[in-house]
C-alpha positions in Angstrom: 44.1 1.0 1.0 44.4 -2.6 -0.8 40.5 -3.1 0.1 39.7 0.3 -1.4 41.6 0.1 -4.3 40.2 -3.1 -4.8 36.5 -1.6 -5.2 37.4 1.0 -6.6 38.1 -1.3 -9.5 35.2 -3.4 -9.4 33.1 0.1 -9.8 35.7 0.8 -12.7 35.2 -2.5 -14.4 31.6 -2.7 -13.8 30.1 0.6 -14.8 28.6 0.8 -18.1 29.5 3.8 -19.5 32.6 3.9 -19.5 34.4 1.3 -21.7 37.3 -0.3 -20.4 38.2 -3.3 -20.0 40.9 -6.3 -17.8 43.4 -5.2 -21.3 44.7 -2.8 -19.0 46.8 -4.8 -16.7 49.3 -5.1 -19.6 49.5 -0.8 -19.8 50.1 -2.0 -15.9 53.6 -3.4 -16.3 55.0 -0.2 -18.0 54.0 1.6 -15.0 55.6 -0.8 -12.8 59.2 -0.3 -15.2 58.1 3.8 -15.2 57.9 3.4 -10.9 61.5 1.7 -10.6 63.1 4.2 -13.2 61.9 7.2 -13.0 63.7 9.3 -9.5 62.0 9.8 -6.8 62.9 13.5 -6.5 60.2 14.1 -10.2 56.5 15.0 -9.6 55.0 12.7 -12.1 52.3 13.7 -15.0 51.2 11.0 -16.2 48.6 12.2 -19.5 46.0 9.7 -20.2 45.7 8.1 -16.4 41.9 6.7 -16.5 41.1 6.6 -13.6 44.5 6.6 -12.4 44.8 3.3 -10.0 48.5 3.7 -11.2 49.3 6.2 -8.7 50.0 4.1 -5.8 52.9 3.0 -8.0 54.5 6.1 -7.4 53.5 6.8 -4.1 57.4 7.6 -3.2 57.8 10.1 -5.7 57.3 13.6 -5.0 54.0 13.6 -6.5 52.3 12.2 -8.8 49.2 14.2 -11.2 46.8 12.6 -13.0 45.0 13.2 -15.9 42.7 12.1 -18.1 39.4 13.5 -20.7 36.6 10.7 -20.9 35.6 11.3 -24.4 31.2 10.8 -25.4 32.1 7.0 -27.3 35.1 6.9 -27.9 35.7 5.6 -24.8 32.7 7.0 -22.6 29.0 7.0 -22.7 27.7 11.1 -23.6 27.0 12.1 -19.9 29.6 10.5 -18.4 31.0 11.8 -14.9 33.9 10.1 -14.0 34.5 9.6 -9.3 38.0 9.4 -9.1 39.6 8.1 -6.2 43.0 9.3 -4.3 44.8 6.6 -2.5 48.2 7.4 -1.8 48.5 11.9 0.2 50.9 13.0 -3.7 48.3 12.4 -5.9 45.7 13.7 -7.3 43.6 13.8 -11.1 42.4 16.5 -12.7 39.5 15.2 -15.4 40.2 17.0 -19.0 42.7 17.9 -21.6 46.1 18.2 -20.9 45.4 21.2 -23.7 43.0 23.4 -21.4 44.5 21.9 -17.8 48.0 22.2 -18.0 48.3 25.3 -16.0 46.5 23.7 -12.8 49.8 21.6 -13.1 52.0 24.3 -12.2 55.3 23.5 -14.8 57.3 27.0 -15.7 60.3 27.1 -17.6 62.0 27.4 -14.4 60.7 24.0 -12.8 60.1 21.3 -15.8 63.5 19.4 -14.7 61.3 19.2 -11.4 58.0 16.6 -13.2 58.3 14.0 -15.7 55.8 13.7 -18.0 54.1 10.2 -19.1 51.6 9.5 -22.2 51.6 5.9 -22.0 49.8 4.7 -24.8 47.4 7.9 -25.4 48.4 10.8 -26.9 50.2 9.9 -29.5 47.3 6.8 -30.6 45.8 9.4 -32.7 48.2 12.4 -34.1 45.7 14.4 -35.8 42.9 14.3 -32.3 45.6 15.1 -29.8 47.8 17.4 -31.6 47.3 20.3 -29.2 48.1 17.7 -26.4 50.7 16.7 -28.0 52.5 19.9 -28.6 51.9 21.0 -24.7 53.6 17.5 -24.1 56.5 18.4 -25.9 56.6 21.2 -24.7 56.1 20.8 -21.1 58.7 17.4 -21.3 61.2 18.8 -23.5 63.3 15.9 -21.7 61.6 14.3 -18.8 59.7 12.0 -20.7 58.1 9.2 -21.6 55.8 8.2 -24.9 54.5 5.4 -26.7 51.8 4.9 -29.0 48.9 2.1 -29.4 51.6 -0.2 -30.3 54.0 0.2 -28.2 56.7 2.1 -30.1 58.6 4.7 -27.9 58.1 7.7 -29.1 61.3 10.1 -29.7 61.3 13.6 -30.0 
C-alpha cells in the first residue's frame, strides 16, 4: 500500500492540470491530530479532501468519505478530471460540490451522530462562493465537526 500511495502522490504533484503543491503537508498535521481525536465509531466526512490521501489515517474508523470539487482556474485547469484512488476498505471519494452530492453520503436526522464532518481549510476560506455548501455542512454536522478557515482559525457555529 505504501508504494502505491507514493506513486499516487507523485502522480498528483507532477500533474500540470491541478494546482497543488507540497504545502498540503501542513494540513496533514491537522489530519493526524483529528484521526486520534475523532472516535473510531464515526464515519468521517472530509469536505474538501483534495485527492483524499488522508484516508489512510482514518483506516480504523467506521468509514471515510472524501468529497472534492475541482474548480476550473481555481484549483485545476479546465477539463481536469480527477482520478481518485482508494487505499483502505472503509473509504470512498466523491467528486462534486457538497451541496449537490451530500445525499449520497446517507446522513439523516436519525443517524447524524454516526458521522463527523471535517472542513479543513476548504469551505470556510470563501464564505460567499461556498455559502450553500456551508449551510449544508452546518445542517448535517451540528455537533460533530472540525472546521477552519484559510488562516487556521477554528470555526465555531
